[in-house]
BALOBA-1460 file (C-alpha; in Angstrom, 3 decimals):
// residues 417
<rec num="1" residu="m" x="170.442" y="48.599" z="85.000"/>
<rec num="2" residu="t" x="166.580" y="48.879" z="85.310"/>
<rec num="3" residu="d" x="166.928" y="49.977" z="88.889"/>
<rec num="4" residu="e" x="169.351" y="52.665" z="88.200"/>
<rec num="5" residu="k" x="167.108" y="54.138" z="85.634"/>
<rec num="6" residu="t" x="164.341" y="53.892" z="88.275"/>
<rec num="7" residu="d" x="166.596" y="55.500" z="90.905"/>
<rec num="8" residu="e" x="167.088" y="58.252" z="88.296"/>
<rec num="9" residu="k" x="163.674" y="58.883" z="87.706"/>
<rec num="10" residu="i" x="162.810" y="58.911" z="91.433"/>
<rec num="11" residu="d" x="165.731" y="61.596" z="92.002"/>
<rec num="12" residu="s" x="164.289" y="63.755" z="89.084"/>
<rec num="13" residu="l" x="160.841" y="63.799" z="90.635"/>
<rec num="14" residu="q" x="162.289" y="64.423" z="94.096"/>
<rec num="15" residu="e" x="164.277" y="67.454" z="92.277"/>
<rec num="16" residu="l" x="161.079" y="68.874" z="91.112"/>
<rec num="17" residu="l" x="159.179" y="68.420" z="94.042"/>
<rec num="18" residu="d" x="161.966" y="70.288" z="96.024"/>
<rec num="19" residu="q" x="161.776" y="72.982" z="93.603"/>
<rec num="20" residu="h" x="158.213" y="73.279" z="94.401"/>
<rec num="21" residu="d" x="157.178" y="76.105" z="96.769"/>
<rec num="22" residu="y" x="155.781" y="73.923" z="99.682"/>
<rec num="23" residu="t" x="156.294" y="76.991" z="102.284"/>
<rec num="24" residu="l" x="153.462" y="76.291" z="104.841"/>
<rec num="25" residu="p" x="150.746" y="78.855" z="104.985"/>
<rec num="26" residu="k" x="150.191" y="81.303" z="107.838"/>
<rec num="27" residu="v" x="146.861" y="81.221" z="109.410"/>
<rec num="28" residu="g" x="144.494" y="84.043" z="107.978"/>
<rec num="29" residu="e" x="146.052" y="83.673" z="104.803"/>
<rec num="30" residu="i" x="143.896" y="83.802" z="101.874"/>
<rec num="31" residu="r" x="145.041" y="81.588" z="99.014"/>
<rec num="32" residu="k" x="143.295" y="80.227" z="95.665"/>
<rec num="33" residu="g" x="143.201" y="76.628" z="95.191"/>
<rec num="34" residu="i" x="141.283" y="73.944" z="92.768"/>
<rec num="35" residu="i" x="138.443" y="71.821" z="94.215"/>
<rec num="36" residu="v" x="139.827" y="68.158" z="93.813"/>
<rec num="37" residu="a" x="137.172" y="65.975" z="95.686"/>
<rec num="38" residu="i" x="133.800" y="66.688" z="96.827"/>
<rec num="39" residu="n" x="132.446" y="64.469" z="99.571"/>
<rec num="40" residu="d" x="129.245" y="64.311" z="101.634"/>
<rec num="41" residu="q" x="131.086" y="65.834" z="104.539"/>
<rec num="42" residu="d" x="133.749" y="68.050" z="102.927"/>
<rec num="43" residu="i" x="135.516" y="69.561" z="100.185"/>
<rec num="44" residu="i" x="139.340" y="68.813" z="99.540"/>
<rec num="45" residu="v" x="141.172" y="71.683" z="97.708"/>
<rec num="46" residu="d" x="144.714" y="71.368" z="95.989"/>
<rec num="47" residu="l" x="146.601" y="74.354" z="97.019"/>
<rec num="48" residu="g" x="149.808" y="73.330" z="95.546"/>
<rec num="49" residu="l" x="151.324" y="72.161" z="98.956"/>
<rec num="50" residu="k" x="152.515" y="68.813" z="100.050"/>
<rec num="51" residu="q" x="149.071" y="68.396" z="101.512"/>
<rec num="52" residu="d" x="145.545" y="69.463" z="100.304"/>
<rec num="53" residu="g" x="143.325" y="71.726" z="102.373"/>
<rec num="54" residu="i" x="140.043" y="70.593" z="103.910"/>
<rec num="55" residu="v" x="136.940" y="72.736" z="103.967"/>
<rec num="56" residu="p" x="135.148" y="70.925" z="107.077"/>
<rec num="57" residu="p" x="131.424" y="70.259" z="107.326"/>
<rec num="58" residu="a" x="130.898" y="73.199" z="109.863"/>
<rec num="59" residu="d" x="132.360" y="75.725" z="107.419"/>
<rec num="60" residu="l" x="129.921" y="74.331" z="104.444"/>
<rec num="61" residu="a" x="127.204" y="74.636" z="106.643"/>
<rec num="62" residu="k" x="127.283" y="78.436" z="106.719"/>
<rec num="63" residu="l" x="127.458" y="78.785" z="102.994"/>
<rec num="64" residu="d" x="124.066" y="78.931" z="101.300"/>
<rec num="65" residu="p" x="122.682" y="75.841" z="99.913"/>
<rec num="66" residu="e" x="122.513" y="77.121" z="96.447"/>
<rec num="67" residu="e" x="126.507" y="78.021" z="96.921"/>
<rec num="68" residu="r" x="127.370" y="74.550" z="98.157"/>
<rec num="69" residu="d" x="125.385" y="72.973" z="95.326"/>
<rec num="70" residu="s" x="127.390" y="74.996" z="92.700"/>
<rec num="71" residu="f" x="130.578" y="73.708" z="93.453"/>
<rec num="72" residu="k" x="132.200" y="71.444" z="91.031"/>
<rec num="73" residu="v" x="135.599" y="69.304" z="90.701"/>
<rec num="74" residu="n" x="138.085" y="71.660" z="88.987"/>
<rec num="75" residu="d" x="136.632" y="74.776" z="90.049"/>
<rec num="76" residu="e" x="139.279" y="77.391" z="91.366"/>
<rec num="77" residu="v" x="137.909" y="78.990" z="94.899"/>
<rec num="78" residu="d" x="139.470" y="81.195" z="97.350"/>
<rec num="79" residu="v" x="140.296" y="79.536" z="101.152"/>
<rec num="80" residu="y" x="140.874" y="81.149" z="104.219"/>
<rec num="81" residu="v" x="144.039" y="79.163" z="106.369"/>
<rec num="82" residu="l" x="142.306" y="77.869" z="109.580"/>
<rec num="83" residu="n" x="145.270" y="76.182" z="110.880"/>
<rec num="84" residu="a" x="148.790" y="75.213" z="109.507"/>
<rec num="85" residu="s" x="150.334" y="73.449" z="112.445"/>
<rec num="86" residu="e" x="149.004" y="69.750" z="112.549"/>
<rec num="87" residu="p" x="151.407" y="68.087" z="109.795"/>
<rec num="88" residu="d" x="148.227" y="65.602" z="108.687"/>
<rec num="89" residu="s" x="145.384" y="68.417" z="108.747"/>
<rec num="90" residu="l" x="145.105" y="71.701" z="106.812"/>
<rec num="91" residu="k" x="141.942" y="72.930" z="107.461"/>
<rec num="92" residu="v" x="140.670" y="76.152" z="105.173"/>
<rec num="93" residu="s" x="137.436" y="78.016" z="104.979"/>
<rec num="94" residu="i" x="135.490" y="79.033" z="101.827"/>
<rec num="95" residu="n" x="133.097" y="81.082" z="103.838"/>
<rec num="96" residu="l" x="136.086" y="83.359" z="105.804"/>
<rec num="97" residu="a" x="137.628" y="83.751" z="102.411"/>
<rec num="98" residu="r" x="134.351" y="85.242" z="100.883"/>
<rec num="99" residu="l" x="133.819" y="87.340" z="104.253"/>
<rec num="100" residu="n" x="137.294" y="88.621" z="103.759"/>
<rec num="101" residu="q" x="136.408" y="89.733" z="100.176"/>
<rec num="102" residu="d" x="133.216" y="91.661" z="101.498"/>
<rec num="103" residu="w" x="135.571" y="93.574" z="104.080"/>
<rec num="104" residu="i" x="137.756" y="94.155" z="101.062"/>
<rec num="105" residu="e" x="134.801" y="95.436" z="98.926"/>
<rec num="106" residu="a" x="133.558" y="97.436" z="101.878"/>
<rec num="107" residu="e" x="136.949" y="99.179" z="102.394"/>
<rec num="108" residu="k" x="136.808" y="100.072" z="98.628"/>
<rec num="109" residu="l" x="133.408" y="101.520" z="98.895"/>
<rec num="110" residu="m" x="134.244" y="103.801" z="101.728"/>
<rec num="111" residu="a" x="137.529" y="104.947" z="99.943"/>
<rec num="112" residu="s" x="135.653" y="105.805" z="96.901"/>
<rec num="113" residu="g" x="132.581" y="107.261" z="98.734"/>
<rec num="114" residu="e" x="130.490" y="105.722" z="96.180"/>
<rec num="115" residu="v" x="126.795" y="105.300" z="96.949"/>
<rec num="116" residu="i" x="125.113" y="101.959" z="97.043"/>
<rec num="117" residu="e" x="121.452" y="100.625" z="97.633"/>
<rec num="118" residu="g" x="120.871" y="98.711" z="100.836"/>
<rec num="119" residu="e" x="117.708" y="96.979" z="102.226"/>
<rec num="120" residu="v" x="116.597" y="97.450" z="105.774"/>
<rec num="121" residu="i" x="116.226" y="93.895" z="107.167"/>
<rec num="122" residu="g" x="115.756" y="94.685" z="110.754"/>
<rec num="123" residu="y" x="116.318" y="97.519" z="113.425"/>
<rec num="124" residu="n" x="116.985" y="98.137" z="116.940"/>
<rec num="125" residu="k" x="117.168" y="101.153" z="119.173"/>
<rec num="126" residu="g" x="119.848" y="102.601" z="117.874"/>
<rec num="127" residu="g" x="119.192" y="102.036" z="114.125"/>
<rec num="128" residu="a" x="118.681" y="99.997" z="111.024"/>
<rec num="129" residu="i" x="120.472" y="96.980" z="109.981"/>
<rec num="130" residu="i" x="121.593" y="96.423" z="106.475"/>
<rec num="131" residu="p" x="123.046" y="93.156" z="104.953"/>
<rec num="132" residu="f" x="126.391" y="93.667" z="102.752"/>
<rec num="133" residu="g" x="127.171" y="90.387" z="100.990"/>
<rec num="134" residu="r" x="127.749" y="88.007" z="104.024"/>
<rec num="135" residu="l" x="128.324" y="90.888" z="106.760"/>
<rec num="136" residu="r" x="125.814" y="92.869" z="108.612"/>
<rec num="137" residu="g" x="126.044" y="96.977" z="108.544"/>
<rec num="138" residu="f" x="124.319" y="99.551" z="110.697"/>
<rec num="139" residu="v" x="122.990" y="102.795" z="109.868"/>
<rec num="140" residu="p" x="123.009" y="104.945" z="113.401"/>
<rec num="141" residu="a" x="119.528" y="106.659" z="113.788"/>
<rec num="142" residu="s" x="121.416" y="109.870" z="113.555"/>
<rec num="143" residu="h" x="122.464" y="108.867" z="110.038"/>
<rec num="144" residu="l" x="118.818" y="108.380" z="108.842"/>
<rec num="145" residu="k" x="117.052" y="111.078" z="107.281"/>
<rec num="146" residu="d" x="113.350" y="110.547" z="108.511"/>
<rec num="147" residu="l" x="114.663" y="110.629" z="112.157"/>
<rec num="148" residu="t" x="115.369" y="113.794" z="113.935"/>
<rec num="149" residu="p" x="117.177" y="114.501" z="117.355"/>
<rec num="150" residu="g" x="114.175" y="115.620" z="119.117"/>
<rec num="151" residu="m" x="111.757" y="112.768" z="118.112"/>
<rec num="152" residu="g" x="110.598" y="110.490" z="121.145"/>
<rec num="153" residu="d" x="111.372" y="107.114" z="121.794"/>
<rec num="154" residu="r" x="107.890" y="105.767" z="120.590"/>
<rec num="155" residu="k" x="107.704" y="107.643" z="117.217"/>
<rec num="156" residu="r" x="111.189" y="106.788" z="116.644"/>
<rec num="157" residu="q" x="110.419" y="102.890" z="117.046"/>
<rec num="158" residu="q" x="107.534" y="103.220" z="114.806"/>
<rec num="159" residu="r" x="109.635" y="105.323" z="111.887"/>
<rec num="160" residu="l" x="112.414" y="102.488" z="112.123"/>
<rec num="161" residu="a" x="109.541" y="99.461" z="112.074"/>
<rec num="162" residu="k" x="108.334" y="101.342" z="108.732"/>
<rec num="163" residu="l" x="111.864" y="101.255" z="107.056"/>
<rec num="164" residu="r" x="111.802" y="97.285" z="107.292"/>
<rec num="165" residu="g" x="112.044" y="96.068" z="103.683"/>
<rec num="166" residu="e" x="112.893" y="99.440" z="102.299"/>
<rec num="167" residu="k" x="115.748" y="100.299" z="99.852"/>
<rec num="168" residu="l" x="117.819" y="103.176" z="101.189"/>
<rec num="169" residu="p" x="120.864" y="105.013" z="99.472"/>
<rec num="170" residu="l" x="123.901" y="104.461" z="101.688"/>
<rec num="171" residu="k" x="127.650" y="105.557" z="101.826"/>
<rec num="172" residu="i" x="129.942" y="103.167" z="104.204"/>
<rec num="173" residu="i" x="131.583" y="105.692" z="106.707"/>
<rec num="174" residu="e" x="133.322" y="103.175" z="109.041"/>
<rec num="175" residu="v" x="135.040" y="99.676" z="108.366"/>
<rec num="176" residu="d" x="136.787" y="98.018" z="111.516"/>
<rec num="177" residu="r" x="137.364" y="94.559" z="110.752"/>
<rec num="178" residu="r" x="138.926" y="93.685" z="114.418"/>
<rec num="179" residu="r" x="135.768" y="95.084" z="115.981"/>
<rec num="180" residu="r" x="133.508" y="93.795" z="113.162"/>
<rec num="181" residu="r" x="132.231" y="97.038" z="112.570"/>
<rec num="182" residu="l" x="130.659" y="98.090" z="109.447"/>
<rec num="183" residu="v" x="128.782" y="101.564" z="109.479"/>
<rec num="184" residu="f" x="126.599" y="103.171" z="106.951"/>
<rec num="185" residu="s" x="125.026" y="106.684" z="106.504"/>
<rec num="186" residu="q" x="121.884" y="107.443" z="104.648"/>
<rec num="187" residu="r" x="122.335" y="111.300" z="105.355"/>
<rec num="188" residu="e" x="125.601" y="111.522" z="103.251"/>
<rec num="189" residu="a" x="124.197" y="109.776" z="100.538"/>
<rec num="190" residu="q" x="120.821" y="111.008" z="99.989"/>
<rec num="191" residu="k" x="121.749" y="114.231" z="97.972"/>
<rec num="192" residu="e" x="124.201" y="112.574" z="95.472"/>
<rec num="193" residu="w" x="121.523" y="109.573" z="95.166"/>
<rec num="194" residu="e" x="118.636" y="111.879" z="94.602"/>
<rec num="195" residu="e" x="120.667" y="113.883" z="91.966"/>
<rec num="196" residu="a" x="121.652" y="110.773" z="89.971"/>
<rec num="197" residu="q" x="118.093" y="109.721" z="90.299"/>
<rec num="198" residu="k" x="116.861" y="112.979" z="89.024"/>
<rec num="199" residu="k" x="119.285" y="113.004" z="86.317"/>
<rec num="200" residu="a" x="118.401" y="109.340" z="84.801"/>
<rec num="201" residu="l" x="114.736" y="110.046" z="85.343"/>
<rec num="202" residu="l" x="114.985" y="113.626" z="83.257"/>
<rec num="203" residu="e" x="116.870" y="111.691" z="80.454"/>
<rec num="204" residu="n" x="114.676" y="108.891" z="80.074"/>
<rec num="205" residu="l" x="111.252" y="110.869" z="80.501"/>
<rec num="206" residu="e" x="109.091" y="112.059" z="77.862"/>
<rec num="207" residu="e" x="106.033" y="114.313" z="77.657"/>
<rec num="208" residu="g" x="103.067" y="112.499" z="77.463"/>
<rec num="209" residu="a" x="104.329" y="109.717" z="79.877"/>
<rec num="210" residu="v" x="101.881" y="108.677" z="82.627"/>
<rec num="211" residu="l" x="103.844" y="107.870" z="85.988"/>
<rec num="212" residu="t" x="102.701" y="107.035" z="89.760"/>
<rec num="213" residu="g" x="104.122" y="108.744" z="92.343"/>
<rec num="214" residu="r" x="103.712" y="109.777" z="95.943"/>
<rec num="215" residu="i" x="102.658" y="113.384" z="97.392"/>
<rec num="216" residu="s" x="105.500" y="114.754" z="98.924"/>
<rec num="217" residu="g" x="104.420" y="118.195" z="99.733"/>
<rec num="218" residu="l" x="101.285" y="120.571" z="99.490"/>
<rec num="219" residu="r" x="101.425" y="124.258" z="98.564"/>
<rec num="220" residu="d" x="98.941" y="126.968" z="98.034"/>
<rec num="221" residu="f" x="99.814" y="126.862" z="94.222"/>
<rec num="222" residu="g" x="99.899" y="123.225" z="93.829"/>
<rec num="223" residu="i" x="101.385" y="119.881" z="94.943"/>
<rec num="224" residu="f" x="104.839" y="118.151" z="94.533"/>
<rec num="225" residu="v" x="104.826" y="114.467" z="93.571"/>
<rec num="226" residu="d" x="107.823" y="112.379" z="94.383"/>
<rec num="227" residu="l" x="108.250" y="110.203" z="91.093"/>
<rec num="228" residu="g" x="111.137" y="108.146" z="92.356"/>
<rec num="229" residu="g" x="114.240" y="110.515" z="93.120"/>
<rec num="230" residu="a" x="112.760" y="113.494" z="91.572"/>
<rec num="231" residu="d" x="109.794" y="115.857" z="92.517"/>
<rec num="232" residu="g" x="107.521" y="117.065" z="89.834"/>
<rec num="233" residu="l" x="104.763" y="119.930" z="90.055"/>
<rec num="234" residu="v" x="101.214" y="119.698" z="89.715"/>
<rec num="235" residu="h" x="99.899" y="123.058" z="89.553"/>
<rec num="236" residu="i" x="96.390" y="123.754" z="91.163"/>
<rec num="237" residu="s" x="94.724" y="124.232" z="88.074"/>
<rec num="238" residu="e" x="95.936" y="120.841" z="86.941"/>
<rec num="239" residu="l" x="94.434" y="118.934" z="89.835"/>
<rec num="240" residu="a" x="90.850" y="118.727" z="89.098"/>
<rec num="241" residu="w" x="88.269" y="119.469" z="86.399"/>
<rec num="242" residu="h" x="86.456" y="121.847" z="89.088"/>
<rec num="243" residu="r" x="87.692" y="124.638" z="90.784"/>
<rec num="244" residu="v" x="90.180" y="123.841" z="93.693"/>
<rec num="245" residu="d" x="90.778" y="126.569" z="96.491"/>
<rec num="246" residu="h" x="93.664" y="124.375" z="98.336"/>
<rec num="247" residu="p" x="95.037" y="121.121" z="97.258"/>
<rec num="248" residu="r" x="93.895" y="119.466" z="100.691"/>
<rec num="249" residu="e" x="90.481" y="119.511" z="99.167"/>
<rec num="250" residu="v" x="91.476" y="116.727" z="96.872"/>
<rec num="251" residu="v" x="94.493" y="115.200" z="97.749"/>
<rec num="252" residu="r" x="96.885" y="114.516" z="101.081"/>
<rec num="253" residu="v" x="100.742" y="114.126" z="101.582"/>
<rec num="254" residu="g" x="101.573" y="110.356" z="101.194"/>
<rec num="255" residu="d" x="98.602" y="109.571" z="98.784"/>
<rec num="256" residu="e" x="99.989" y="107.813" z="95.508"/>
<rec num="257" residu="i" x="98.307" y="109.127" z="92.447"/>
<rec num="258" residu="e" x="98.959" y="108.862" z="88.549"/>
<rec num="259" residu="v" x="99.968" y="111.789" z="86.926"/>
<rec num="260" residu="y" x="100.415" y="112.710" z="83.307"/>
<rec num="261" residu="v" x="103.883" y="114.519" z="82.281"/>
<rec num="262" residu="l" x="102.927" y="117.893" z="80.647"/>
<rec num="263" residu="k" x="106.064" y="119.555" z="79.944"/>
<rec num="264" residu="l" x="109.701" y="118.794" z="80.788"/>
<rec num="265" residu="d" x="112.661" y="121.340" z="81.045"/>
<rec num="266" residu="r" x="115.646" y="119.179" z="81.320"/>
<rec num="267" residu="e" x="118.044" y="122.408" z="81.454"/>
<rec num="268" residu="a" x="116.004" y="123.651" z="84.486"/>
<rec num="269" residu="q" x="115.276" y="120.315" z="85.830"/>
<rec num="270" residu="r" x="111.723" y="120.741" z="86.234"/>
<rec num="271" residu="i" x="108.903" y="118.715" z="85.616"/>
<rec num="272" residu="s" x="105.575" y="119.808" z="85.168"/>
<rec num="273" residu="l" x="102.540" y="117.350" z="85.841"/>
<rec num="274" residu="s" x="99.027" y="116.974" z="85.444"/>
<rec num="275" residu="r" x="96.511" y="115.021" z="87.587"/>
<rec num="276" residu="k" x="93.255" y="116.096" z="85.874"/>
<rec num="277" residu="r" x="94.328" y="114.876" z="82.433"/>
<rec num="278" residu="l" x="93.802" y="111.218" z="83.937"/>
<rec num="279" residu="l" x="90.357" y="112.199" z="85.250"/>
<rec num="280" residu="p" x="86.967" y="111.841" z="83.223"/>
<rec num="281" residu="n" x="86.590" y="115.114" z="81.400"/>
<rec num="282" residu="p" x="82.955" y="116.399" z="82.298"/>
<rec num="283" residu="w" x="82.817" y="118.526" z="79.273"/>
<rec num="284" residu="k" x="82.907" y="115.648" z="76.933"/>
<rec num="285" residu="t" x="79.632" y="114.340" z="78.336"/>
<rec num="286" residu="v" x="78.155" y="117.613" z="79.035"/>
<rec num="287" residu="e" x="75.334" y="117.698" z="76.155"/>
<rec num="288" residu="e" x="74.367" y="114.311" z="77.649"/>
<rec num="289" residu="r" x="73.194" y="116.229" z="80.799"/>
<rec num="290" residu="y" x="72.331" y="119.518" z="79.623"/>
<rec num="291" residu="s" x="70.041" y="121.311" z="77.000"/>
<rec num="292" residu="l" x="69.511" y="124.615" z="75.772"/>
<rec num="293" residu="h" x="66.732" y="126.407" z="78.257"/>
<rec num="294" residu="q" x="67.178" y="124.127" z="80.638"/>
<rec num="295" residu="l" x="67.095" y="125.371" z="84.303"/>
<rec num="296" residu="v" x="69.948" y="124.764" z="86.560"/>
<rec num="297" residu="e" x="71.343" y="125.653" z="89.814"/>
<rec num="298" residu="g" x="74.740" y="127.451" z="89.859"/>
<rec num="299" residu="t" x="77.033" y="128.827" z="92.442"/>
<rec num="300" residu="i" x="79.087" y="132.150" z="91.691"/>
<rec num="301" residu="t" x="82.467" y="131.274" z="91.947"/>
<rec num="302" residu="r" x="84.059" y="134.592" z="90.224"/>
<rec num="303" residu="i" x="83.077" y="137.859" z="89.577"/>
<rec num="304" residu="v" x="84.867" y="139.908" z="86.601"/>
<rec num="305" residu="d" x="84.181" y="143.253" z="85.040"/>
<rec num="306" residu="y" x="82.189" y="141.761" z="82.087"/>
<rec num="307" residu="g" x="79.834" y="139.210" z="84.203"/>
<rec num="308" residu="a" x="80.109" y="136.453" z="86.589"/>
<rec num="309" residu="f" x="81.147" y="132.403" z="86.410"/>
<rec num="310" residu="a" x="78.780" y="130.041" z="88.093"/>
<rec num="311" residu="e" x="79.542" y="126.325" z="88.487"/>
<rec num="312" residu="v" x="76.783" y="124.098" z="87.698"/>
<rec num="313" residu="e" x="78.891" y="120.903" z="88.683"/>
<rec num="314" residu="p" x="82.261" y="120.092" z="89.485"/>
<rec num="315" residu="g" x="84.407" y="120.813" z="86.604"/>
<rec num="316" residu="i" x="81.681" y="122.697" z="84.852"/>
<rec num="317" residu="e" x="81.485" y="126.245" z="84.871"/>
<rec num="318" residu="g" x="79.312" y="128.889" z="82.621"/>
<rec num="319" residu="l" x="79.446" y="132.351" z="82.045"/>
<rec num="320" residu="l" x="76.671" y="134.878" z="83.100"/>
<rec num="321" residu="h" x="77.781" y="137.923" z="80.925"/>
<rec num="322" residu="i" x="76.703" y="141.126" z="82.418"/>
<rec num="323" residu="s" x="73.817" y="141.209" z="79.644"/>
<rec num="324" residu="q" x="72.221" y="138.091" z="81.143"/>
<rec num="325" residu="l" x="72.051" y="139.317" z="84.386"/>
<rec num="326" residu="s" x="68.916" y="141.387" z="85.028"/>
<rec num="327" residu="r" x="66.246" y="142.861" z="82.725"/>
<rec num="328" residu="s" x="67.389" y="146.274" z="83.700"/>
<rec num="329" residu="a" x="70.875" y="148.075" z="83.063"/>
<rec num="330" residu="v" x="73.269" y="147.036" z="85.092"/>
<rec num="331" residu="q" x="76.644" y="148.767" z="85.677"/>
<rec num="332" residu="t" x="78.791" y="146.064" z="87.662"/>
<rec num="333" residu="p" x="77.945" y="142.679" z="88.369"/>
<rec num="334" residu="h" x="77.935" y="142.982" z="92.153"/>
<rec num="335" residu="e" x="74.695" y="144.917" z="91.835"/>
<rec num="336" residu="v" x="73.083" y="141.430" z="91.305"/>
<rec num="337" residu="v" x="75.452" y="138.839" z="92.306"/>
<rec num="338" residu="n" x="78.255" y="138.093" z="94.790"/>
<rec num="339" residu="e" x="80.622" y="134.923" z="95.118"/>
<rec num="340" residu="n" x="79.398" y="131.805" z="96.858"/>
<rec num="341" residu="e" x="75.637" y="132.721" z="96.214"/>
<rec num="342" residu="v" x="73.364" y="130.325" z="94.742"/>
<rec num="343" residu="h" x="71.102" y="130.991" z="92.058"/>
<rec num="344" residu="l" x="68.667" y="129.516" z="89.375"/>
<rec num="345" residu="l" x="70.037" y="129.940" z="85.757"/>
<rec num="346" residu="r" x="69.178" y="128.914" z="82.604"/>
<rec num="347" residu="v" x="71.288" y="127.343" z="79.988"/>
<rec num="348" residu="v" x="71.351" y="129.886" z="76.955"/>
<rec num="349" residu="s" x="74.472" y="128.218" z="75.045"/>
<rec num="350" residu="i" x="76.452" y="124.961" z="74.961"/>
<rec num="351" residu="d" x="79.985" y="124.478" z="73.271"/>
<rec num="352" residu="p" x="81.738" y="121.326" z="74.404"/>
<rec num="353" residu="k" x="84.653" y="121.864" z="72.191"/>
<rec num="354" residu="r" x="85.505" y="125.084" z="73.398"/>
<rec num="355" residu="q" x="84.478" y="123.910" z="76.965"/>
<rec num="356" residu="r" x="82.314" y="127.309" z="77.335"/>
<rec num="357" residu="m" x="78.471" y="127.416" z="78.596"/>
<rec num="358" residu="g" x="76.238" y="130.295" z="78.669"/>
<rec num="359" residu="l" x="74.226" y="131.023" z="81.487"/>
<rec num="360" residu="s" x="71.288" y="133.618" z="82.105"/>
<rec num="361" residu="l" x="69.502" y="135.074" z="85.251"/>
<rec num="362" residu="k" x="67.230" y="137.381" z="83.677"/>
<rec num="363" residu="s" x="65.679" y="134.574" z="81.556"/>
<rec num="364" residu="v" x="64.228" y="132.837" z="84.548"/>
<rec num="365" residu="t" x="60.476" y="133.835" z="85.156"/>
<rec num="366" residu="t" x="59.315" y="134.938" z="88.505"/>
<rec num="367" residu="t" x="57.117" y="132.155" z="88.713"/>
<rec num="368" residu="e" x="60.128" y="129.690" z="88.121"/>
<rec num="369" residu="q" x="62.191" y="131.709" z="90.814"/>
<rec num="370" residu="i" x="59.338" y="131.615" z="93.451"/>
<rec num="371" residu="e" x="59.089" y="127.807" z="92.967"/>
<rec num="372" residu="w" x="62.830" y="127.291" z="93.138"/>
<rec num="373" residu="m" x="62.891" y="129.359" z="96.122"/>
<rec num="374" residu="a" x="60.326" y="127.546" z="98.157"/>
<rec num="375" residu="q" x="61.595" y="124.060" z="97.329"/>
<rec num="376" residu="r" x="65.268" y="125.294" z="98.119"/>
<rec num="377" residu="e" x="64.034" y="126.423" z="101.311"/>
<rec num="378" residu="l" x="62.154" y="123.170" z="102.260"/>
<rec num="379" residu="v" x="65.574" y="121.398" z="101.563"/>
<rec num="380" residu="l" x="67.650" y="123.451" z="103.427"/>
<rec num="381" residu="q" x="65.157" y="123.234" z="106.336"/>
<rec num="382" residu="e" x="65.359" y="119.314" z="105.838"/>
<rec num="383" residu="e" x="69.043" y="119.249" z="105.914"/>
<rec num="384" residu="a" x="69.292" y="121.625" z="109.349"/>
<rec num="385" residu="e" x="66.858" y="119.286" z="110.827"/>
<rec num="386" residu="a" x="68.795" y="115.911" z="109.919"/>
<rec num="387" residu="k" x="72.125" y="117.872" z="111.341"/>
<rec num="388" residu="a" x="70.285" y="118.625" z="114.600"/>
<rec num="389" residu="e" x="69.374" y="114.936" z="115.114"/>
<rec num="390" residu="t" x="72.826" y="113.819" z="114.651"/>
<rec num="391" residu="p" x="74.842" y="113.918" z="117.687"/>
<rec num="392" residu="d" x="78.119" y="116.103" z="117.407"/>
<rec num="393" residu="v" x="80.730" y="114.173" z="119.264"/>
<rec num="394" residu="d" x="83.248" y="117.470" z="119.126"/>
<rec num="395" residu="a" x="80.539" y="119.415" z="120.877"/>
<rec num="396" residu="i" x="79.570" y="117.122" z="123.740"/>
<rec num="397" residu="d" x="78.067" y="119.151" z="126.764"/>
<rec num="398" residu="t" x="80.932" y="119.767" z="129.225"/>
<rec num="399" residu="a" x="78.535" y="120.619" z="131.816"/>
<rec num="400" residu="a" x="77.122" y="116.895" z="131.868"/>
<rec num="401" residu="v" x="80.666" y="115.485" z="131.824"/>
<rec num="402" residu="a" x="81.922" y="117.417" z="134.775"/>
<rec num="403" residu="e" x="78.219" y="116.100" z="136.559"/>
<rec num="404" residu="a" x="79.067" y="112.567" z="135.553"/>
<rec num="405" residu="e" x="82.692" y="112.875" z="136.737"/>
<rec num="406" residu="t" x="81.776" y="114.387" z="140.212"/>
<rec num="407" residu="a" x="79.040" y="111.678" z="140.614"/>
<rec num="408" residu="v" x="81.822" y="108.866" z="140.212"/>
<rec num="409" residu="a" x="84.527" y="110.690" z="142.449"/>
<rec num="410" residu="n" x="81.504" y="110.864" z="145.078"/>
<rec num="411" residu="s" x="80.969" y="107.036" z="144.598"/>
<rec num="412" residu="a" x="84.586" y="106.116" z="144.973"/>
<rec num="413" residu="t" x="84.828" y="108.235" z="148.077"/>
<rec num="414" residu="s" x="81.508" y="106.604" z="149.732"/>
<rec num="415" residu="e" x="83.084" y="103.076" z="149.079"/>
<rec num="416" residu="e" x="86.329" y="104.088" z="150.571"/>
<rec num="417" residu="e" x="84.680" y="105.494" z="153.677"/>
């Protein structure tokens, strides 16, 4: 009787087993499984089949150590079927399953046209190399915004070398699993990326903020500073406390500088910046260096109907009112002074709060003028002598060079003879 019951149980179990789908998987198929054992050499995965899948050591070696250490019994994993023909050996790959997922993700991103960010890890003659999960993608030189068609090979390689380690906005433009090709484009992504970055920056930026940016362009009226996706303008009047005729006098393209956010116009997407607000204001300490009736040297910077302005130090300008130009009547300042002239002047008023200084030429005595002019002439003479003693590399005597070259040529000819 017992044997009959045992046989019935076996028959029931066999029936259940027969009902289970034991169709052998195909090579290249992706299946989900449960890790049932982790050994020193391999991992065994239950795939719901008559036999378990084995992840071989060679496959595990292709995974990062952190990934290998993270696996636990009862974890669900995707595996790629390597072979199914051998009855006692069903080999599967976790690495290839994850590679397959990267290809699927790349195809989705290409279809959506989404902009992603990728880091340049290397380059070759044709372009830059970008990692994408476990894959390696490529940005052809024609799709890198800093490379132009007419650029020489040497300059091209220098530009590519500078890209190493940089993160670029990218779009996936080609996915070909069979040929293992994954191609990116920076040019197609750049405009969208910049617009998104600018929008995000404008949403979070506040007036009065201090930022670090890189100078992206110089103009007569000021400089443009890249704040990380959006450019802000520093007007020439906000570059320094002293008068600046052109931005190149104080900054260069590529310089990294700190800037102060003066004004935001989110609707027009304009950012007004200042450099000088973060520099020491010379007017705050002007009374420490100047006092009433003090004699100072001033360079005439501007002439207006009511007088002239003179710079006594970078950032400190004073007004020479027309009434302070001469003891005799003056119809126009041009009768007495011209731009860029240097004069000895007397301080007649100081107002640090309003950043104003009054200067006078007529209150300087004749004796003071004569002594100053004599001293100034002596200084200018010493400067001229020092300059004459310093060899000018850019003005080498071409005749001497030609003579030396002729001597070398004659010597070489004599040796040959």
